[in-house]
ZAMARFI-125275 format. One line per 2 residues: number of its first residue (from 1); for each residue x, y, z of C-alpha. Coordinates in pm, whole numbers, plus 50000, padded with zeros to 5 digits. Layout:
NUM = X,Y,Z  ...;
***
This chain:
1 = 43120,43838,51329  43003,43751,50984;
3 = 42754,44028,51005  43020,44280,51073;
5 = 43225,44176,50769  42956,44098,50516;
7 = 42663,44281,50651  42333,44130,50759;
9 = 42244,43786,50630  41948,43772,50393;
11 = 41690,43528,50487  41792,43257,50245;
13 = 41697,42907,50309  41909,42708,50093;
15 = 42278,42653,50065  42312,42758,49700;
17 = 42171,43097,49758  42403,43146,50048;
19 = 42690,43022,49846  42598,43259,49560;
21 = 42558,43544,49800  42904,43480,49951;
23 = 43054,43440,49607  42923,43785,49506;
25 = 43041,43931,49830  43376,43766,49785;
27 = 43400,43896,49426  43319,44250,49551;
29 = 43577,44216,49822  43834,44074,49574;
31 = 43765,44362,49334  43805,44609,49616;
33 = 44120,44430,49736  44259,44432,49379;
35 = 44176,44804,49351  44337,44874,49686;
37 = 44646,44664,49598  44665,44849,49270;
39 = 44634,45182,49452  44894,45064,49704;
41 = 45129,44952,49423  45084,45285,49245;
43 = 45146,45463,49570  45457,45248,49631;
45 = 45581,45328,49276  45508,45692,49332;
47 = 45688,45687,49665  45979,45493,49511;
49 = 45999,45755,49234  45992,46030,49493;
51 = 46261,45850,49692  46473,45819,49377;
53 = 46418,46187,49298  46504,46279,49658;
55 = 46815,46062,49644  46921,46237,49322;
57 = 46850,46570,49479  47041,46474,49793;
59 = 47337,46360,49574  47323,46689,49378;
61 = 47306,46884,49705  47593,46682,49843;
63 = 47799,46743,49528  47704,47115,49548;
65 = 47796,47121,49918  48130,46949,49837;
67 = 48188,47206,49562  48108,47491,49803;
69 = 48332,47340,50068  48617,47313,49814;
71 = 48566,47672,49700  48544,47784,50063;
73 = 48872,47610,50136  49032,47774,49828;
75 = 48896,48113,49936  49022,48067,50290;
77 = 49367,47981,50155  49360,48289,49929;
79 = 49242,48496,50228  49538,48373,50435;
81 = 49777,48454,50153  49625,48799,50108;
83 = 49640,48861,50483  50009,48761,50479;
85 = 50070,49000,50189  49881,49277,50369;
87 = 50086,49213,50682  50407,49219,50477;
89 = 50296,49541,50304  50216,49697,50645;
91 = 50558,49600,50771  50715,49736,50455;
93 = 50516,50059,50490  50623,50091,50852;
95 = 50982,50021,50755  50962,50277,50474;
97 = 50811,50531,50713  51108,50489,50946;
99 = 51347,50510,50651  51174,50820,50525;
101 = 51184,50973,50876  51552,50889,50899;
103 = 51626,51029,50553  51429,51347,50631;
105 = 51628,51392,50952  51949,51328,50760;
107 = 51839,51581,50494  51770,51841,50762;
109 = 52103,51775,50923  52282,51794,50587;
111 = 52090,52114,50504  52211,52275,50823;
113 = 52563,52150,50757  52542,52279,50401;
115 = 52431,52622,50522  52719,52626,50772;
117 = 52961,52524,50496  52825,52794,50267;
119 = 52878,53053,50541  53230,52920,50600;
121 = 53296,52922,50228  53172,53283,50197;
123 = 53386,53387,50499  53690,53204,50356;
125 = 53631,53363,50014  53618,53705,50173;
127 = 53933,53628,50369  54105,53505,50054;
129 = 54001,53824,49874  54125,54030,50167;
131 = 54454,53838,50180  54499,53871,49799;
133 = 54441,54245,49842  54701,54253,50119;
135 = 54945,54051,49908  54892,54285,49612;
137 = 54947,54582,49841  55266,54427,49980;
139 = 55383,54342,49629  55311,54694,49513;
141 = 55485,54834,49817  55792,54615,49747;
143 = 55786,54719,49386  55781,55081,49490;
145 = 56074,55019,49724  56275,54864,49447;
147 = 56185,55143,49214  56278,55400,49481;
149 = 56630,55265,49476  56638,55306,49100;
151 = 56495,55655,49079  56674,55974,49181;
153 = 56625,56135,49518  56408,56414,49385;
155 = 56149,56176,49254  56142,55973,49580;
157 = 56091,56296,49769  55818,56386,49525;
159 = 55639,56052,49585  55669,56082,49959;
161 = 55525,56430,49950  55236,56319,49727;
163 = 55128,56055,49977  54839,56192,50187;
165 = 54951,55999,50495  55299,56130,50476;
167 = 55443,56285,50794  55663,56527,50603;
169 = 55371,56706,50449  55096,56740,50700;
171 = 54943,57070,50617  54859,57057,50250;
173 = 54975,56745,50081  54809,56805,49747;
175 = 54974,57148,49711  55310,57010,49814;
177 = 55279,56738,49551  55196,56994,49288;
179 = 55483,57225,49388  55737,56945,49383;
181 = 55616,56820,49048  55628,57168,48910;
183 = 55987,57216,49022;
***
């Protein structure tokens, strides 16, 4: 077993040489152990530094993730509010469409009613004009009747003869009127 760890034994005969040989070997092993412990310690420090850096990075990522989660929650809340507003606007648009449709129908109905009223108004205006004409004719006729009573018989006869529709003068009313006026 000693050969495996320290290598082959030199053919030394005395104890001091063996002791010196083991001392050198032990010193070499100690130096190697110290170097390896130093390397291990450096590696541990490096790994600890990396672990610290990774922890900081994990904390930063966690803070960033929390920030993103918070922003996501805010955006989801805004999205809900906007969807509610869009839904309200859609309902308002639909309601306004029905109102517009109703108003358009009402306008068409009132348009038709207005046309009918204009026709009725025109007809009534014409009837009023016609009735006023009849009233004026009646008034003129009454006035003539009252004036007939005031004027002498010859003038009444003259007026009757001048009328084209008169039954007394059927043949030539214009000549009869002239002849009576001349007399």
